[in-house]
C-alpha positions in Angstrom: -20.2 -13.5 2.1 -18.9 -16.2 3.3 -16.9 -16.9 6.2 -13.1 -18.2 6.3 -11.2 -20.5 4.0 -8.3 -22.9 4.4 -6.4 -24.7 1.7 -3.6 -26.3 1.2 -0.6 -27.1 -1.6 2.4 -28.2 -1.9 5.4 -26.7 -4.2 7.7 -29.1 -3.0 10.1 -27.7 -6.0 10.5 -24.2 -4.7 13.0 -23.4 -1.7 12.6 -20.1 1.0 16.1 -18.4 -0.2 14.2 -18.4 -4.0 11.1 -16.9 -2.9 13.5 -14.4 -0.1 15.4 -13.2 -3.0 13.1 -13.0 -5.4 12.7 -9.0 -6.4 9.7 -9.7 -7.9 6.2 -11.1 -7.4 5.7 -13.2 -10.0 6.8 -16.5 -7.6 4.0 -15.2 -5.3 1.1 -15.6 -7.2 0.4 -18.9 -6.8 1.1 -18.9 -3.3 -1.5 -16.3 -2.8 -5.7 -17.4 -3.2 -7.9 -15.3 -4.9 -5.6 -13.2 -7.3 -7.4 -11.1 -9.9 -11.2 -11.0 -7.8 -12.1 -7.8 -6.9 -14.7 -5.1 -6.0 -18.1 -7.0 -6.2 -16.5 -10.6 -7.8 -15.5 -10.3 -3.8 -19.4 -10.3 -2.9 -19.3 -13.9 -3.1 -16.0 -15.4 -1.6 -14.7 -15.9 1.7 -14.1 -12.5 4.2 -10.8 -14.3 4.9 -9.2 -17.0 2.8 -5.4 -18.4 3.9 -3.4 -21.1 1.8 -0.6 -22.6 3.3 2.0 -24.1 0.6 4.3 -26.6 2.3 7.8 -26.0 0.6 10.9 -27.6 -0.8 12.2 -26.3 3.1 9.1 -24.3 4.6 5.8 -22.8 4.9 4.7 -20.2 2.8 1.1 -18.4 4.2 -1.2 -16.4 2.0 -3.8 -14.1 2.7 -6.8 -12.7 1.0 -8.9 -10.4 2.5 -12.2 -8.5 2.1 -10.6 -5.1 2.1 -14.3 -3.7 3.0 -14.0 -5.2 6.5 -10.1 -4.1 7.8 -7.4 -1.7 6.4 -3.8 -2.8 6.7 -4.0 -1.4 10.5 -6.4 -4.3 11.6 -4.4 -6.5 8.8 -1.5 -6.6 11.0 -3.2 -6.6 14.2 -5.0 -9.8 13.0 -1.9 -11.5 12.1 0.0 -10.2 15.2 -2.9 -11.8 17.8 -3.2 -14.7 15.4 0.3 -15.2 15.9 0.4 -14.8 19.6 -2.5 -17.6 20.0 -0.6 -19.7 17.9 2.4 -19.7 19.9 0.4 -20.6 23.0 -1.1 -17.8 24.9 -4.8 -17.8 26.2 -5.2 -14.4 25.4 -4.1 -11.0 23.0 -2.3 -8.3 23.9 -4.8 -6.2 22.1 -8.0 -7.3 21.8 -10.1 -5.4 18.7 -12.3 -1.9 19.2 -15.5 -3.8 17.9 -17.8 -0.5 18.3 -17.3 0.6 14.1 -20.6 3.5 14.7 -18.7 5.0 17.0 -16.4 6.2 14.1 -19.3 6.2 11.7 -23.3 6.1 12.3 -24.5 6.5 8.7 -25.6 3.2 6.4 -25.2 3.7 2.9 -27.0 1.3 0.0 -24.3 1.3 -2.8 -25.7 0.4 -5.8 -23.8 -3.3 -7.0 -23.6 -2.6 -10.4 -19.8 -3.2 -12.2 -18.1 -0.9 -13.1 -17.1 -0.3 -17.0 -13.8 -2.2 -18.3 -11.0 0.4 -17.2 -9.5 0.1 -20.5 -12.2 0.2 -22.8 -12.0 3.5 -25.6 -14.4 5.5 -26.1 -15.4 4.2 -29.1 -16.6 0.8 -27.2 -13.6 -1.6 -28.4 -11.4 -2.6 -25.7 -7.9 -1.8 -25.5 -5.2 -4.0 -24.5 -4.3 -3.3 -21.2 -0.7 -2.2 -20.7 2.0 -4.4 -19.1 2.9 -4.1 -15.8 6.1 -5.0 -14.0 6.8 -5.5 -10.4 9.6 -4.7 -8.3 11.1 -5.3 -4.5 13.5 -2.0 -3.8 15.5 -2.1 -0.5 16.6 1.1 1.0 19.1 0.2 4.0 18.9 2.5 7.4 22.0 4.3 5.9 20.0 5.4 2.7 17.1 5.9 4.2 19.3 8.7 6.1 20.5 10.3 3.3 17.6 10.7 1.3 15.8 12.4 4.7 18.7 14.8 5.2 18.6 15.5 1.5 15.2 16.8 1.5 15.8 18.0 4.9 19.1 20.2 4.0 17.2 22.4 1.6 14.5 23.7 3.3 13.5 27.0 2.5 13.4 29.0 6.2 14.7 28.0 9.6 11.1 28.2 10.8 9.9 25.3 8.3 8.5 22.0 9.9 11.1 18.9 9.3 10.1 16.6 6.7 9.3 13.0 8.2 10.8 9.9 6.8 7.6 8.8 4.9 7.9 12.0 3.4 11.0 12.2 2.6 10.9 8.8 1.1 7.6 9.8 -0.8 9.0 12.4 -2.6 11.9 10.0 -3.5 9.8 7.8 -4.9 7.6 10.3 -6.8 10.6 12.2 -8.3 12.3 9.7 -9.6 9.1 7.7 -11.2 7.9 11.0 -12.6 11.3 11.0 -14.4 11.3 7.4 -15.9 7.7 7.8 -17.0 9.4 11.0 -19.4 6.6 13.1 -18.7 6.0 16.5 -20.9 6.9 19.6 -17.9 2.8 20.3 -18.5 1.7 17.2 -17.7 0.2 16.7 -14.7 1.2 13.7 -12.1 -0.8 12.8 -8.8 0.8 12.0 -5.2 -1.7 9.8 -3.4 -1.3 8.0 0.4 -4.2 5.9 1.8 -3.4 7.2 5.4 -4.9 6.0 8.9 -7.5 8.2 9.8 -7.9 6.7 13.1 -6.4 9.5 14.7 -7.8 12.3 12.6 -11.4 11.7 12.9 -13.2 13.5 15.8 -13.4 11.6 18.6 -9.9 9.9 17.9 -10.5 5.9 17.4 -7.8 3.9 19.3 -5.5 1.7 17.5 -6.9 -1.1 18.1 -10.4 -0.3 16.2 -10.7 -3.2 13.9 -12.5 -2.3 10.3 -11.3 -0.4 7.1 -10.2 3.6 8.8 -8.2 4.2 5.7 -8.9 7.2 3.1 -7.0 8.4 0.2 -5.5 11.8 0.4 -4.4 13.6 -2.9 -2.1 16.2 -4.3 -1.1 16.8 -7.9 1.5 19.3 -9.1 3.0 19.7 -12.9 6.0 16.9 -13.5 7.9 20.0 -14.9 7.5 21.8 -11.2 7.8 18.7 -9.2 11.8 17.6 -11.3 13.2 21.0 -12.0 12.7 21.8 -8.2 14.5 20.7 -5.2 12.9 17.7 -3.1 12.1 19.5 -0.5 9.2 20.9 -2.9 7.3 18.0 -3.8 8.1 17.0 0.2 6.3 20.1 1.0 3.3 19.5 -1.5 2.8 16.1 0.4 3.3 17.4 3.8 0.9 20.1 3.4 -2.1 17.6 2.0 -1.2 15.4 4.6 -1.6 18.0 7.4 -4.4 19.4 5.8 -6.4 16.0 6.5 -7.8 16.5 9.7 -11.4 15.4 10.9 -13.3 18.4 9.2 -11.5 17.1 6.0 -12.6 13.8 6.6 -16.1 14.5 7.6 -16.7 16.0 4.3 -15.1 13.6 2.4 -17.7 11.4 3.9 -20.8 13.1 3.4 -19.5 13.4 -0.5 -19.7 10.0 -0.7 -22.3 9.4 1.0 -24.1 11.6 -1.2 -22.5 9.5 -3.8 -21.8 6.0 -2.8 -19.1 4.4 -5.6 -17.1 1.5 -5.4 -13.0 2.8 -5.6 -11.3 2.2 -9.0 -7.7 2.2 -10.1 -8.4 5.3 -12.7 -9.4 7.1 -9.5 -6.1 7.0 -7.8 -5.3 10.3 -10.3 -3.5 10.6 -13.5 0.6 9.7 -13.8 0.2 9.1 -10.3 2.5 7.9 -7.4 0.0 6.0 -4.9 1.6 4.8 -1.3 -0.3 2.0 0.5 1.2 0.1 3.8 3.8 1.3 6.0 7.0 0.5 7.2 5.4 1.1 11.1 4.1 -2.5 10.7 5.7 -4.6 12.0 5.3 -7.7 9.7 8.7 -9.6 10.7 7.9 -9.5 13.9 5.1 -11.8 13.4 5.9 -15.4 14.6 3.2 -18.2 14.1 5.6 -20.3 16.3 8.3 -21.9 13.7 10.3 -18.5 13.3 9.8 -14.9 11.9 9.2 -14.6 7.9 12.0 -14.8 5.7 9.9 -12.6 3.6 6.4 -10.4 2.6 4.8 -9.8 -0.2 1.4 -8.7 -1.1 -0.5 -10.5 -3.8 -1.7 -9.0 -7.1 -4.7 -7.5 -6.6 -4.9 -3.4 -5.7 -1.9 -3.2 -8.2 -2.0 -0.7 -10.7 0.8 1.6 -12.9 2.1 3.3 -9.9 1.2 1.8 -6.8 3.8 0.8 -4.3 3.8 -0.8 -1.0 6.5 0.1 1.7 7.3 -2.6 4.5 9.5 -2.9 7.3 12.8 -3.2 5.8 13.8 -7.4 6.7 17.5 -5.8 7.7 16.2 -4.1 10.6 16.7 -0.9 12.1 14.8 2.0 10.0 15.7 0.2 6.8 12.4 0.1 4.3 11.5 -2.1 1.6 9.8 -0.6 -1.4 7.3 -3.0 -3.3 6.6 -0.8 -6.8 4.1 -2.2 -9.6 4.6 0.4 -12.7 4.5 0.0 -16.9 7.1 -2.4 -17.9 9.1 0.4 -19.9 9.4 3.0 -16.9 10.2 0.0 -14.8 13.7 -0.3 -16.8 14.3 2.9 -16.8 13.7 2.7 -13.2 15.7 0.3 -12.1 18.8 2.2 -13.8 18.6 5.2 -12.0 21.4 4.7 -9.6 20.2 8.2 -7.9 16.9 6.3 -6.9 18.5 3.3 -6.2 21.0 5.4 -4.3 24.3 3.7 -5.8 
């Protein structure tokens, strides 16, 4: 692995408002380096590559990180600290905690062999990968409050623990994506969340822990059950899975992986999955390098597959949340016409 690479580019025919208004992410692909570079290929690329693209009326900053060295929390810790220094500060608000052995001391030898073609069929021929579409959906503060209120209004008992904003929005997405996929009632559907484990491990790690300390939390149910029941059913399934992922569960998962280490593949997220990454808690619109706050934030084309969802702090502020979803083209066509999903 190399260190840091900085690239300069010009796209003087592209304006900031064009990018900010784009509900897809197609316009951003040329603004981010190393799209399509995944897994072992990334071992021969810089740990961080930054592409600065001069636009017609602004600047686009595209960053490609090696995910092995940091997760979302560390990414935005780094970005906010870097911006703080660029604004003239002699120090950063939260120095990184770099003692990774405090979280895990085990070192594992990983067999560096390329995984089989993820779309290869059993007869050895390569099937054509499904056409995917990506779209950005914006949920206002009022829409988020309405979704959360609906999920919590049908609690099975007064003693039930209220569902969080994340759990409420997650089941809203899970149900409507499952509906748009036109699954059979008996088909399984998996919900996956890539969770920050800093406060879940024993002993807990500080928020400033710099590294990758996430684990995937999985839960599964039948499509028919998810859609036939009120939204609190799916929210309860998600809530129980998240609460059960404590220090003991993390330790067991670590031992399983250390006994048979492997590289995560997209198919490992689960069948008919909705997999959620990133978090609206990341203050992405507060990252100011000295020329103003961002007009738009998007993710690149890596780490995308059918059902991948990224949540961002809403550009409109308050409790609004921006949702970036990748789906097969036919499923996306139905979802973007779903007025209940769009809260219209």
